[in-house]
N, C-alpha and C positions, 0 to 999 in steps of 0.2 A: 163180755165185760171189758176185755182189753183187746185191742187190735193194733198191731205195728206193721207198717208197710215200708219195706225196703229201707231199713235204717242203716246208715253209714256213719262212721265216726273215726276220725284220725287225731292223733296227738303228734304234732310235728310231722315227720316223714313216715310215721308208723300208722298204718291203717288197721285199727283194732276191730271194727265192724265193717263187713264188706257187702252189705245188702241183706239184712235180716228181716224176715217177715214172720209173724206168728199171730195166732188168735188164742185167747183163753176164755173159756165159757164161764158163765156165772156159777159160783160155788164149786169151781174146779180147783183141785190142788195139783199144781204143775211143778215139777222139779227139773231144773236145768243143770246138767252136769257137764264135765269136761275138764281138761288139764288146766293148770294155771297158765294165764296168758291167752286163753281161748276167746276172751271177750265177754264172759258171763256177767261179771260185776258191772262192766260198762253198760251192757244191755239193761241190766236191772236198774241202774241209776237213770237211764233214759226213760224206761217205763215208769219210773217213779218221779219223773220231771226234775230230778236233781241235776241232770245234764241235758243239754240240747244236742240233738244229732246234727251232723253236717248236712244230711238230706234225709228225707222220709218223714212220715207222720205217725203219731200215736193218738189213738182214740181211747178214752176211758168212759165207758157207758155212753158212747156216742159223742162225747165232747172232744174236739180236736185240740188237745192240750197244748201242742206246740204253737198254736196260733194265739194263745193267751199272752198278754203283757206280763211283766214281772210281778206286779202286786196281785192281780187276779190269779196268776198261776200259783203264787205262794198260798193264797187263800184256798184255792182248790186243793192243793196238796195237803194242807192242814186238815181239811174236812173230809177228804175222800180217800186218802192213802195213808196206811200205817206202815212203819218201818221197824224191822228187827235186824240188828247187826250182830256180827261175831262178838264185838265188844259192846257191852250193854250201854255205855255212855250215860249212866245215871249220874246226876249231880250229887256229889258227896255230902254237901251241907244240908240237903233236904231229906226228909223221911221217905219211905216207900210210897206212902199215900200222897205226899206232896209232889214227888216225881211223876206219879201217874196223872196228877191233876193238871200239870203244866200245859200240855197241848190244848186241853179243854178251856183253860183260862185264856190262852192265846186266841182261841176261836171266838171268845166273847160270850161263852155260855155262863149263866149265873153260877156263882161259886157253890151254892147249896146243891144245885143239880149236878155239877161236876163231882163234888165230893160223894154224893150218893152213888153216881155211876162208878166212880173209882172204887168204892167199897164193894159194890156188886162184883166188879171184875176181880178184885183181890180175893174175894170170897170164892168165886168160881175157880180161881187158880190155887186155892188152898193157902192163901197168904194173909187172910184177914187178921190173924193173930200177930202178924209181923208188920202191920201197916205203920206203926210208929217207930220202927227201926230204920236206921240209916244204912246205906249200902255197905259200909264197912262191917256192919253187924250181921250181914246176910251171907249165906253160902253162894257159890257161883251159880248153882241151879236156881236159887231163890232170886238172885239179882236178874237173871235172864227172864224169869217169869214176871218180875216187876216191869222189865222192859217190854214184854209182850202186852201187859195190861196198859202201859202207857201208849203203845201203838194202837190200842183198841178204844181209847177213851172217847174219841169222836165218832165211834161207830162207822169206820171207813168201809167202803165197799170192797177195797182191795188191800191186802196185806202182803208186803214184799219182805222177804227174809234173805239176807246174805250170809251164808255159812253160820246160821244161828246157833248151831251146836258145836262149832269148831273148838271152843275152849272148855267144853264140858266133859266130865268123866262119862263112862259108859251108861251108868244108871240114869244120870240126869239127861244125857243125850236121848236115851230111849223115852224118858218121860216127856221131854220137849217135843219129840217127834209125834207121840200120841196126842199131845195137846193140840197140835195143828189140826188134826182131823176132828177133835172135839169142837174146836172153834168153828170149823166149816159146818159141822152138823148142827151146832147150836145157833150160830149167828149168820149162817149162809154166806160166809165170806169167800171171796175169790183169793186164793193164796198162790203166790209164785215164790219158789225157794231156789236159790243157787246153792249147790252143795257138792262136795266131793264124795259124800256118803252114799254108796250104792244101795244100802239097806233102806235109806229114806226114799231114794228114787223108786225102789221096788214097791214101797208102800203107797206111793202117790197115784193119783188117778191117771196121770200121764207123765212121761219123762221125755226130755229132749236132750241131745248131746251136741255140744258146740266144739268146733275145732277150727283154729285159724280164722276166727271172725265170722264163721258161718254155722248155721244149724245143719248138721249132717244126718 
């Protein structure tokens, strides 16, 4: 589903990635661990097409995404890749349902279909009864599940998560970790997670460790 070939990336004089290659199978849950500064988030952002590498190529389901121009790349990202971050980034003025719908509306899907899909996802995540609540009225765990639903609204083939449980308490962290595997089993998604959490790495289908810009 994902292939990266010899990815390098520097910021000024600091080389953050030094030639990283990896492959991720369809419906695999891969966890990437390592100390802060190892290059994990930079790699995830390149896999998600949010950053362009200095050299190397990324393929997602056979598409060489770094060859796409800006607008086609943004369209590809919207339809094929979902993101979950440590901070949920929900828009405070919108309800949970509206937040989930936004990427579907950007993709041009008819609003009735987007709302139906959003309600299905919120129901799957146990949040249908909270769909009219705004983020300030939700707990931290509920906010992160809304963010997961938003990431899934366009049925992406790939879900990328950057320290998704970093701001959650132990109970909500464990619930979110179990959720990733439910998503894989239900929707057959390929999931790549960057995390410091060794328990999550142990649960994953495969884990990789990065150090000083390389997979070791």
